[in-house]
C-alpha positions as CSV (number, residue, x, y, z in Angstrom):
1,M,7.6,5.4,17.6
2,S,9.6,6.5,20.7
3,D,12.7,5.0,19.1
4,I,12.2,7.0,15.9
5,K,11.9,10.2,18.0
6,D,15.0,9.4,20.0
7,L,17.0,8.8,16.8
8,L,15.8,12.0,15.3
9,Q,16.7,14.0,18.4
10,G,20.2,12.6,18.0
11,N,20.3,13.6,14.3
12,S,20.6,9.9,13.3
13,V,18.5,9.9,10.1
14,L,21.3,7.8,8.5
15,Q,21.0,5.3,11.3
16,L,17.3,5.0,10.5
17,M,18.1,4.5,6.9
18,S,20.6,1.8,7.7
19,I,18.1,-0.4,9.5
20,N,16.6,-1.6,6.2
21,N,19.3,-0.4,3.9
22,H,17.6,2.6,2.4
23,E,19.5,4.2,-0.4
24,Q,18.4,7.9,-0.2
25,V,16.0,10.2,1.6
26,V,15.2,13.7,0.3
27,F,13.6,16.4,2.5
28,C,11.7,19.0,0.5
29,N,10.6,22.4,1.8
30,D,9.1,25.4,0.1
31,Q,7.7,28.3,2.1
32,S,5.9,30.0,-0.7
33,T,3.6,27.0,-1.4
34,G,3.6,25.5,2.1
35,L,5.1,22.3,0.8
36,K,6.8,20.0,3.3
37,A,7.6,16.6,1.8
38,I,9.9,13.6,2.2
39,I,11.0,11.3,-0.7
40,S,12.4,7.9,0.3
41,I,14.2,5.6,-2.1
42,H,14.7,2.2,-0.6
43,N,16.2,0.1,-3.4
44,T,16.9,0.5,-7.1
45,V,18.5,-2.9,-8.0
46,L,15.5,-4.0,-10.1
47,G,14.9,-0.6,-11.7
48,P,13.9,3.0,-10.9
49,A,12.0,3.4,-7.7
50,L,8.3,3.8,-8.4
51,G,5.9,4.6,-5.7
52,G,3.0,6.9,-5.0
53,T,2.9,10.2,-3.1
54,R,0.8,10.2,0.1
55,M,-0.6,13.5,1.5
56,W,-1.5,13.2,5.2
57,A,-1.8,15.5,8.3
58,Y,0.9,13.7,10.3
59,N,1.2,14.6,14.0
60,N,4.9,15.4,13.6
61,D,7.9,15.0,11.2
62,A,9.1,11.9,12.9
63,E,5.8,10.1,12.2
64,A,6.0,11.2,8.5
65,L,9.6,9.9,8.2
66,N,8.7,6.6,9.9
67,D,5.8,6.2,7.4
68,V,7.8,7.0,4.3
69,L,10.7,4.7,5.2
70,R,8.3,1.8,5.8
71,L,6.3,2.5,2.7
72,S,9.3,2.7,0.4
73,R,10.6,-0.6,1.6
74,G,7.2,-2.1,1.0
75,M,7.3,-0.9,-2.6
76,S,10.6,-2.6,-3.2
77,Y,9.1,-5.9,-2.0
78,K,5.9,-5.3,-3.9
79,A,7.7,-4.8,-7.2
80,A,10.0,-7.8,-6.5
81,I,7.4,-10.3,-5.6
82,T,5.2,-9.3,-8.5
83,G,8.0,-9.7,-11.0
84,L,8.2,-6.0,-12.0
85,N,11.5,-4.4,-13.1
86,L,11.1,-1.6,-10.6
87,G,12.7,-0.5,-7.3
88,G,10.9,0.8,-4.3
89,G,10.3,4.5,-3.4
90,K,7.6,6.6,-1.8
91,A,6.9,10.2,-1.0
92,V,4.8,11.9,1.7
93,I,3.5,15.4,1.7
94,I,2.8,16.6,5.2
95,G,-0.5,18.4,5.5
96,D,-4.3,18.1,5.2
97,A,-5.1,17.5,1.5
98,R,-8.5,18.9,2.0
99,K,-7.1,22.2,3.2
100,I,-3.7,23.1,1.8
101,K,-3.3,21.2,-1.5
102,S,-3.0,23.4,-4.5
103,E,-1.7,23.5,-8.1
104,A,1.3,25.5,-7.0
105,L,2.2,23.0,-4.2
106,M,1.9,20.0,-6.5
107,R,4.0,21.7,-9.2
108,R,6.7,22.6,-6.7
109,F,6.7,19.0,-5.5
110,G,7.1,18.0,-9.2
111,K,10.3,20.0,-9.4
112,F,11.7,18.1,-6.4
113,V,10.8,14.8,-8.1
114,N,12.5,16.1,-11.3
115,S,15.7,16.9,-9.5
116,L,16.2,13.1,-8.9
117,A,16.6,12.6,-12.7
118,G,14.4,9.5,-12.9
119,K,15.7,7.6,-9.9
120,Y,12.2,8.1,-8.4
121,I,9.0,8.0,-10.4
122,T,5.9,9.2,-8.5
123,A,2.2,8.3,-8.8
124,E,-1.0,8.6,-6.7
125,D,-1.6,7.5,-3.1
126,V,-3.8,8.6,-0.2
127,G,-4.9,12.2,-0.5
128,I,-3.7,12.5,-4.1
129,N,-5.7,12.2,-7.4
130,T,-5.1,12.1,-11.1
131,K,-5.6,15.9,-11.3
132,D,-2.7,16.3,-8.9
133,M,-0.6,14.1,-11.2
134,E,-1.4,16.5,-14.1
135,Y,0.1,19.3,-12.1
136,V,3.2,17.2,-11.2
137,K,3.5,16.3,-14.9
138,M,3.9,20.0,-15.7
139,E,7.2,20.0,-14.0
140,T,8.6,16.5,-14.6
141,D,8.3,13.5,-16.9
142,Y,9.0,11.1,-14.0
143,V,5.3,10.6,-13.1
144,S,2.8,7.8,-13.7
145,G,-0.9,7.3,-13.0
146,L,-1.9,10.1,-15.3
147,P,-5.5,10.7,-16.5
148,T,-6.6,8.7,-19.6
149,S,-7.1,12.1,-21.4
150,M,-3.3,12.5,-21.2
151,G,-2.6,8.9,-22.4
152,G,-2.2,7.5,-18.9
153,S,-3.9,4.7,-17.1
154,G,-6.2,6.9,-15.0
155,D,-7.2,6.1,-11.4
156,P,-5.3,2.9,-10.3
157,S,-7.7,2.2,-7.5
158,P,-10.0,-0.3,-9.3
159,V,-7.0,-2.4,-10.2
160,T,-5.6,-2.2,-6.7
161,A,-9.0,-3.3,-5.3
162,Y,-9.1,-6.2,-7.8
163,G,-5.8,-7.5,-6.6
164,V,-6.9,-7.3,-2.9
165,Y,-10.0,-9.1,-3.9
166,M,-8.0,-11.8,-5.6
167,G,-5.7,-12.1,-2.5
168,M,-8.8,-12.3,-0.2
169,K,-10.2,-15.1,-2.3
170,A,-6.9,-17.0,-2.2
171,A,-7.0,-16.7,1.6
172,A,-10.6,-18.0,1.7
173,K,-9.5,-21.0,-0.5
174,T,-6.6,-21.7,1.9
175,K,-8.6,-21.2,5.1
176,W,-11.9,-22.8,4.1
177,G,-11.2,-24.9,1.0
178,N,-13.4,-22.8,-1.2
179,D,-12.7,-19.3,-2.4
180,S,-16.3,-18.1,-2.4
181,L,-16.9,-15.1,-0.3
182,E,-20.7,-15.4,-0.4
183,G,-22.2,-14.9,3.0
184,K,-18.8,-14.1,4.6
185,K,-18.8,-11.2,7.1
186,V,-16.2,-8.7,5.8
187,V,-15.2,-5.5,7.6
188,V,-13.7,-2.9,5.3
189,Q,-11.9,-0.2,7.3
190,G,-11.3,2.8,5.1
191,I,-13.5,3.4,2.1
192,G,-11.5,5.7,0.0
193,H,-11.1,4.9,-3.7
194,V,-9.6,1.5,-3.2
195,G,-11.9,0.5,-0.3
196,E,-15.0,1.7,-2.3
197,N,-14.0,-0.5,-5.2
198,L,-13.3,-3.5,-3.0
199,V,-16.8,-3.1,-1.4
200,A,-18.3,-3.3,-4.9
201,Y,-16.6,-6.6,-5.6
202,L,-17.6,-8.0,-2.2
203,V,-21.2,-7.0,-2.4
204,K,-21.5,-8.3,-6.0
205,E,-20.3,-11.7,-4.7
206,G,-22.8,-11.7,-1.9
207,A,-20.6,-11.0,1.1
208,K,-22.0,-9.3,4.2
209,V,-20.1,-6.1,4.3
210,Y,-19.5,-3.7,7.2
211,V,-17.7,-0.4,6.6
212,N,-15.8,2.1,8.7
213,D,-14.2,5.4,7.8
214,I,-13.2,8.7,9.5
215,F,-15.0,10.7,6.9
216,E,-18.8,10.7,7.2
217,D,-19.4,11.7,3.6
218,R,-17.7,8.6,2.4
219,V,-19.9,6.4,4.6
220,Q,-23.0,8.1,3.3
221,N,-21.9,7.8,-0.3
222,I,-21.1,4.1,-0.1
223,S,-24.4,3.4,1.8
224,R,-26.3,5.0,-1.1
225,Q,-24.5,2.8,-3.6
226,H,-24.5,-0.6,-1.8
227,K,-26.3,-2.4,0.9
228,V,-23.6,-2.3,3.7
229,D,-23.7,-1.7,7.5
230,F,-21.7,0.9,9.3
231,V,-19.5,-0.1,12.3
232,S,-18.0,2.5,14.6
233,A,-14.2,2.6,15.4
234,E,-15.0,1.7,19.0
235,N,-16.9,-1.5,18.0
236,L,-14.8,-2.5,14.9
237,F,-12.3,-4.9,16.4
238,G,-14.7,-6.6,18.7
239,L,-17.1,-7.3,15.9
240,D,-17.7,-11.0,15.0
241,M,-16.3,-11.2,11.5
242,D,-14.7,-13.6,9.0
243,I,-12.4,-11.2,7.3
244,Y,-10.8,-8.0,8.4
245,A,-9.8,-5.7,5.4
246,P,-7.8,-2.7,6.5
247,C,-7.8,-0.2,3.6
248,A,-6.8,3.0,5.3
249,L,-3.5,3.8,7.0
250,G,-1.2,1.1,8.4
251,A,-0.3,-0.3,11.8
252,T,-3.9,-1.3,12.8
253,I,-2.6,-4.8,13.6
254,N,-1.1,-4.0,16.9
255,D,-1.2,-5.2,20.6
256,E,-4.4,-3.4,21.4
257,N,-6.4,-4.4,18.4
258,L,-5.1,-7.9,18.2
259,S,-6.4,-8.6,21.7
260,K,-9.9,-7.8,20.5
261,L,-9.8,-8.9,16.8
262,K,-12.2,-11.7,15.9
263,C,-11.6,-12.9,12.4
264,A,-10.1,-15.8,10.4
265,I,-8.4,-13.8,7.7
266,I,-6.7,-10.4,7.4
267,A,-6.6,-9.2,3.8
268,G,-6.7,-5.5,2.9
269,A,-5.2,-2.8,0.8
270,A,-3.5,-0.7,3.5
271,N,0.3,-0.7,3.5
272,N,2.3,-1.8,6.6
273,Q,-0.7,-3.3,8.4
274,L,1.5,-5.0,11.0
275,A,2.6,-2.3,13.5
276,D,5.7,-4.4,14.2
277,E,6.4,-7.1,11.6
278,K,8.2,-9.5,13.9
279,I,6.0,-9.1,16.9
280,H,2.6,-8.9,15.3
281,G,3.3,-11.2,12.4
282,E,4.0,-13.9,14.9
283,M,1.0,-13.0,17.1
284,V,-1.3,-13.2,14.1
285,K,0.1,-16.7,13.3
286,E,-0.3,-17.8,16.9
287,K,-4.0,-16.7,17.0
288,G,-4.6,-18.9,13.9
289,I,-5.4,-15.9,11.7
290,L,-4.4,-16.2,8.1
291,Y,-2.6,-12.9,7.1
292,A,-2.4,-12.0,3.4
293,P,0.8,-9.9,3.2
294,D,-0.2,-6.4,2.3
295,F,2.5,-5.6,-0.2
296,L,1.6,-8.7,-2.2
297,I,-2.1,-8.3,-2.5
298,N,-2.3,-4.6,-2.9
299,A,0.2,-4.6,-5.8
300,G,-2.5,-4.1,-8.5
301,G,-2.0,-0.3,-8.4
302,L,1.7,-0.7,-9.0
303,I,1.1,-3.2,-11.8
304,N,-1.3,-0.7,-13.4
305,V,1.1,2.3,-13.4
306,Y,4.1,0.1,-14.4
307,S,2.0,-1.0,-17.4
308,E,1.5,2.7,-18.2
309,L,5.3,3.1,-18.5
310,E,5.5,0.3,-21.1
311,G,2.5,1.5,-23.1
312,Y,-0.7,1.0,-21.2
313,N,-2.8,-2.0,-21.8
314,R,-5.7,-2.4,-19.3
315,E,-6.4,-6.1,-20.1
316,R,-2.7,-7.0,-19.6
317,A,-2.7,-5.1,-16.3
318,M,-5.8,-6.8,-15.0
319,A,-4.5,-10.2,-16.1
320,Q,-1.2,-9.7,-14.2
321,T,-3.2,-8.5,-11.2
322,E,-5.4,-11.6,-11.3
323,N,-2.2,-13.6,-10.9
324,I,-2.0,-12.2,-7.3
325,Y,-4.4,-15.1,-6.5
326,N,-1.8,-17.7,-7.5
327,T,1.2,-15.9,-5.8
328,T,-0.8,-15.6,-2.6
329,L,-1.6,-19.3,-2.6
330,N,2.1,-20.0,-3.1
331,I,3.0,-17.8,-0.1
332,F,0.5,-19.6,2.1
333,K,2.0,-22.9,1.0
334,I,5.5,-21.8,1.8
335,S,4.3,-20.5,5.2
336,A,2.7,-23.8,6.1
337,D,5.5,-26.0,4.8
338,Q,8.2,-24.1,6.6
339,N,6.0,-23.2,9.6
340,I,6.8,-19.5,9.3
341,P,4.5,-16.4,9.4
342,T,3.2,-15.5,6.0
343,Y,4.9,-12.1,6.0
344,V,8.3,-13.9,6.4
345,A,7.5,-16.2,3.5
346,A,6.6,-13.1,1.3
347,N,9.7,-11.2,2.4
348,K,12.0,-14.1,1.6
349,L,10.5,-14.4,-1.9
350,A,10.9,-10.7,-2.6
351,E,14.4,-10.5,-1.1
352,K,15.5,-13.6,-3.2
353,R,14.6,-11.9,-6.5
354,I,16.3,-8.7,-5.5
355,E,19.5,-10.6,-4.5
356,E,19.5,-12.8,-7.6
357,I,19.0,-9.9,-10.1
358,G,21.5,-7.9,-8.2
359,R,24.1,-10.6,-8.8
360,V,23.2,-10.7,-12.5
361,K,23.8,-7.0,-12.9
362,L,27.1,-7.2,-11.1
363,S,28.3,-10.1,-13.3
364,F,30.4,-9.6,-16.4
């Protein structure tokens, strides 16, 4: 994070973009609505950049920029490894969604999206819901994840959760020789829409589920619906568990938490779970923890909204999401065969498709 701040102080946003070859970054500001947003387009070789809009109370602009750059790159890889004809993009709106979000703010954001003329298509993410997408739709056609009442696919969270569940089962199969999660101790950190649906899948299969969230009302709600145990943030990483499922913000796999983490598998919905890919991806491998790459197993939401663009078919979206199980098994095999971290295996597969299709498009 200090490197990001240093670069920003030197006005080197372009230098930040060049690290992972981002194509475009758009800064959005509107005083009348209070909108402060950043749209990042990482790669459009495979198609228009599709990625959700996240609304979060970032500590500073540098933190927001760092997040949107990492998230948009993840979307490129997510689309590529899943076989979708989409590029990678993402947007962040800076602010507390529970306090400043309004129709006017979302519609103004929609105008910024529209100004990109289809290079970026937005959808839901943390802090944003289908109603917000209705407001965005009033100002642009470059939006997905619309309510079913408007002919859209509705909330993508159940599909995202299903993909994570499939990835988790593939990890169990690889680690223990059996993909059953019955009796396994699973900690779900973050019980928003995706985490809540994931908990439902796990409880139904008979897993022993522990939950953690910064919002008390979410914990109370999930406790009313399912038999789960609450674990505090202070005790979370020291808990004896089989599977850690990060489903909130990223970077929870870091030096401090890894030193305490007691699990056999990491498989969750959060994006950018490794604080530093190279450092913490290798540390996870050295600790003997099987890491299911986040952009692979949380691709269900993207699959869902992509299906909407083609004429929504829920059964087709769920079938394609179920295939995350097989792709995850393949990534684990490549990782084992080549003795490389699982994130490297996943990155290579995604980069290979982008490179190959890029050559096809350049050919005559």
